[in-house]
N, C-alpha and C positions, 0 to 999 in steps of 0.2 A: 402492489396488487398481486394476489396469490396466483400460483400456477393453475389452480382449479378454476379460478375466475377467468383467467386468460383462455383456458381451454373451452369454457362455456361460451365466451364471446366469439371465439373462432368458429365453434360449431354453429352458433346462431347466424353469423354472417355467411358461412358456407351454405347453410340451409336457405337463407334469404336469397342469395345469388342464384342457387339452383331453382328456387320457386319462380324466378322472373327470367329465366333463360328463354330467349326468343325462339319461336318455332321456326326451324329452317325452311319449312314448306309454307309458312305464313298462312295457315288455314284459319278461317274465321271461327271454326268450331273447336280449336285446340283447347282454349281455356274452359269451355263448356264441358268437354269430355274429361279434362284433367280434374275438374271438380266432381263431375258425376260418376266417373268410372274409377278414378284413382283417389277419391276423397281429399283432393288438394294436397296430397302427400308429396314429400320432396322427390325431385326427379332430375335427371340429366339426360340430354340427348347424346347418345352413345353410338359411335360408328361401328362398334363391335357387334351390335345387334343388327343382323342382316335381314332385311325384308326384300324378297325378290318377287317381282310381279312383271308381267309383260308390259312393254311401253304403251301398247294399245290393246284393249280387250276386244278381240274379234267377235266373241259371243259374251254379252254382258250377263248371261245366265250362268256361265261356267268360266270363272276367272281364277287361274291358278295362283295361289299365294304360298310362298315358302319362307318360313321364319326359322332363323338359326341363331341360337344364343349359346352355342358351345364355347365361345370365347370366355364366358363367365364361369364355366365349369360347374363345380358342386355348390357354388354360391346361389344358384337359382332356386327360388322358392315357388314362384308362380309366373305364368305368362298370360297377359290379357291382350286380345287382339280385336281391333275394330276398324271400320271404314268410316271416316269422319262425316261424309255427306250422305250416307245411306239413310233411308227412313227408319230402318232398324239397324243401327250401327254395329252392335256387338257381334263378333264372330265366334269366339270361344274363350274359355278360361281353362288353362292347362296347368296341372300340378304334377310334375314328374317326380318319381321316387328316385332312390339311389341307383337303381338299375336301368333307368330310362334316360336317354339323352335329351337335353332341352332343344328339341328340333321338331317342327311340325310342318307338314305340307298338306294343303287342303284346297278345295275349290269353293268359291263364293259367288254371290250375285252382287252386282253394283247397279245403282240406279242412274249414276252419272259419273263423270270423271271425279276422282276422289283420292285423297291421301289414305294410305293403309298404314295402320300403326301396330307395333308390337311393344308392349310395356312389360319389362321383365323385372320382377321384384327380387332383390337380393337380400341376404340374411341381415344386412345392416339397415334395412328399412327404406332403401332408396330404389326408386323406379328408374330403370335404364330404358330409354325410348329409342326404338329404331323406326324409320319411316321410309315410305316409297310412295310414289304417285302413279296411278294408272289412269290413262286416258280411255274414255269410253263413249260410244254413241248414246248409251243409256237405255233405261227401261227394263233392266234385268230383274228388278225386284217386283215389278207389276206385270210381267209377261205371263201369258197362260202356261200352265204346266204341260211339259212334254210327257211326263210320266203318266198323268191322268188321261192323256189322249191315246194311250196304248191299251188295247183290249187285254183284260185279265191281269192288270198290274197288281191287283190285290192278292193274287195267288203267289206273288213273289215278294210280298212285303217282308222286309227284314232279312232277306237272303244276303249273305256276305260272301263275296268272292275275293280272294287275295292269296298272297304268297309271302314267304320269308326269303330274303336275299342276304347271304353272308357277306360281310364287309370287314374282313380282318378280325379284330377283337369284338366287333359289333355285328348286329344283323338288322336289316331294315324290313319293316312290315309295310306292305302296300296292299290296300284293300278298297273295295267299293261296297257300299251298303244300298240295297234297293229300298228307297223311301222317297215319297214326293216332297218332303220338307216344305209343306205349305206354310207360308208366312202370314196369311190372313189379309194380304193386300190385294188379292184377286177377288172380284165380286162373287159372293155366294159360296166361297170356300173358306171355312174357318182354319185357324192355326192347327197344324198337325205335323209335328217335326220331332226328330230325335233330339233329346235334350240332355241325356246323360250317357257317359261311356266310361268304362273302367278297363284297364289292361291288368290282367291277373296272372300270377304264376300257376304252376301245376297244382299247388296246394290251396289255391284260392286267395292267396294274399294279394292285396291291391298294390300294383307296381306304379300305376299312374292313373290320374283322374282327368277327365275331359268333359267340361260342360259346354254344350253346343247351343247356338241361337239360330233364329230363322234366316239370318244372312247367309248361312251355309247353303250351297247349291243342292238341288235335288239329286237323288242317287249319289250321296256324298262319296268323294274320293278322299282317302286319308293315308298319310305315311307317317310312321313313327320309327324311332331307332332305339334298340335296346342293347345293353351290354351282354356279351356272351351269347350262347345259342340255346338257352333253356326254353322249354315249352311255354307258350303263352296262350291265354284265353282272352277274348274280347267279349265283354258284356255291354249291352246297349239297352236303353229304354227310351220310349217316346213319351210325349206329353199326354197320351191317352192311356198310358200304363202298359203298353205292349212291351215285352222283353224279348231280346234276341241274344244269341251267343254263337261264337265261332272259335275254333282252336287253330293255332298256327305252330 
């Protein structure tokens, strides 16, 4: 048997083993999301992908999620994040460029206790899965909007408040965007949410892309980390076509 055939057989068995690796959190939705979000592509549960959530969500409308794939370095192509048991599971799709670290912190809604997933695609075509479970009383996805209860919220739509914090060779951007992030699950209020974001350099070149989904909490909080201290611009657009920008 030739070396080429042996290598092909090895790759096949490795892929098959990966495809049937059991979910450490034993979620009934794992296979469904593996097929629907990752197209049934090869994966491995990888402890290097860190997903940090509180053990219990004190406010199901504002649950902090911190995803860190720095251990995979420059091999990261894309990060998909979702909440297994949410009615709208997807959180974001993050595509970092060379000057952006594969790390994201954000706040989300949860409808009930659920596993939170981060799937990190590397250049070899394998998804590396990090997982964590957050307990919650629930109802965060169907709770009435706090933003819409505030008088004059429309006047502040798209306002961005944030700052840059130096961290050695890197700098962290922390920001909040004023937006109700309506998910369409509250009676009489249609979907109205930020769905696209780009981090750009001073010349307008895209450094990272972020696609957002209605699972993100209202008035989104977001943290990203970039290499160096160059000027950056954040561009955002919601599903109604409104565009917003801010510089850091």
